[in-house]
C-alpha positions as CSV (number, residue, x, y, z in Angstrom):
1,X,92.9,101.3,125.2
2,X,89.5,101.7,123.8
3,X,88.4,100.2,120.5
4,X,87.6,103.6,119.1
5,X,91.1,105.1,120.0
6,X,93.1,106.3,117.0
7,X,96.5,107.9,116.5
8,X,97.9,109.7,113.4
9,X,101.4,109.5,112.2
10,X,103.2,111.2,109.3
11,X,105.5,109.1,107.1
12,X,107.7,110.1,104.2
13,X,107.9,107.2,101.7
14,X,111.0,106.3,99.7
15,X,109.9,103.8,97.1
16,X,112.2,101.4,95.2
17,X,114.6,101.0,98.1
18,X,117.0,98.1,98.3
19,X,115.3,96.8,101.5
20,X,112.2,97.6,103.5
21,X,112.7,99.5,106.8
22,X,111.1,102.1,108.9
23,X,113.4,104.8,110.2
24,X,112.9,107.5,112.8
25,X,114.9,110.6,111.9
26,X,116.6,113.1,114.2
27,X,113.6,115.3,114.3
28,X,111.3,112.3,115.3
29,X,109.6,111.9,111.9
30,X,109.2,108.6,110.2
31,X,110.6,107.6,106.9
32,X,109.6,104.3,105.2
33,X,112.0,102.7,102.7
34,X,109.9,100.4,100.5
35,X,111.0,97.9,97.8
36,X,107.7,98.4,96.0
37,X,107.3,100.8,93.1
38,X,104.7,103.6,93.4
39,X,102.5,101.9,90.7
40,X,98.8,100.9,91.2
41,X,99.0,101.5,94.9
42,X,101.7,98.9,95.5
43,X,103.8,101.2,97.6
44,X,100.8,102.2,99.7
45,X,100.0,98.5,100.4
46,X,103.6,97.8,101.3
47,X,103.6,100.8,103.6
48,X,100.5,99.6,105.4
49,X,102.0,96.1,105.8
50,X,105.3,97.4,107.1
51,X,103.8,99.8,109.6
52,X,101.3,97.2,110.8
53,X,104.1,94.7,111.3
54,X,106.4,97.1,113.2
55,X,103.5,98.2,115.5
56,X,102.1,94.8,116.0
57,X,98.7,95.6,114.8
58,X,96.5,94.1,112.0
59,X,96.8,95.6,108.6
60,X,93.2,96.6,108.7
61,X,94.0,98.8,111.7
62,X,96.3,101.0,109.5
63,X,94.5,103.4,107.2
64,X,95.9,105.8,104.7
65,X,94.2,109.1,105.8
66,X,96.0,111.4,103.3
67,X,98.6,111.3,100.6
68,X,97.5,108.5,98.3
69,X,99.7,109.8,95.4
70,X,102.3,111.7,97.5
71,X,105.5,110.7,99.2
72,X,104.2,112.4,102.3
73,X,101.5,110.2,103.9
74,X,99.3,110.5,106.9
75,X,98.4,107.2,108.5
76,X,95.6,106.6,111.0
77,X,96.3,103.8,113.4
78,X,93.0,102.5,114.8
79,X,93.0,100.9,118.3
80,X,96.0,102.9,119.6
81,X,96.0,106.3,121.3
82,X,98.9,108.7,120.6
83,X,100.8,107.6,123.8
84,X,100.5,103.9,122.9
85,X,101.7,104.7,119.4
86,X,104.8,106.4,120.7
87,X,105.5,103.5,123.1
88,X,105.2,101.0,120.3
89,X,107.4,103.0,118.0
90,X,110.1,103.3,120.7
91,X,110.0,99.6,121.5
92,X,109.5,98.2,118.0
93,X,111.9,97.5,115.1
94,X,112.1,101.1,114.0
95,X,115.6,102.0,113.2
96,X,117.2,105.3,114.3
97,X,118.7,107.3,111.4
98,X,122.4,108.0,111.8
99,X,122.9,111.7,112.6
100,X,125.4,113.8,110.7
101,X,128.2,115.3,112.7
């Protein structure tokens, strides 16, 4: 991996959740449940910390590229290419959402 590699990932944020977790839905999208309220950027900071922790990268490597005031966020992960990002998501603590039957 080169130092200038970067990957983008879309995340839907659910603030004021009972506990923090990162979930991959049936369609492959990410949903972040955060205990922080969406006030003064607290939820954005919590999202960056959660994603950095799950991917095993530094918080400074996770950048909010789009969606500062929206539930739909686009994160840029510096130092990971898209393939490496997918491998880390697959092997990290990302929960799989229960499908509906």
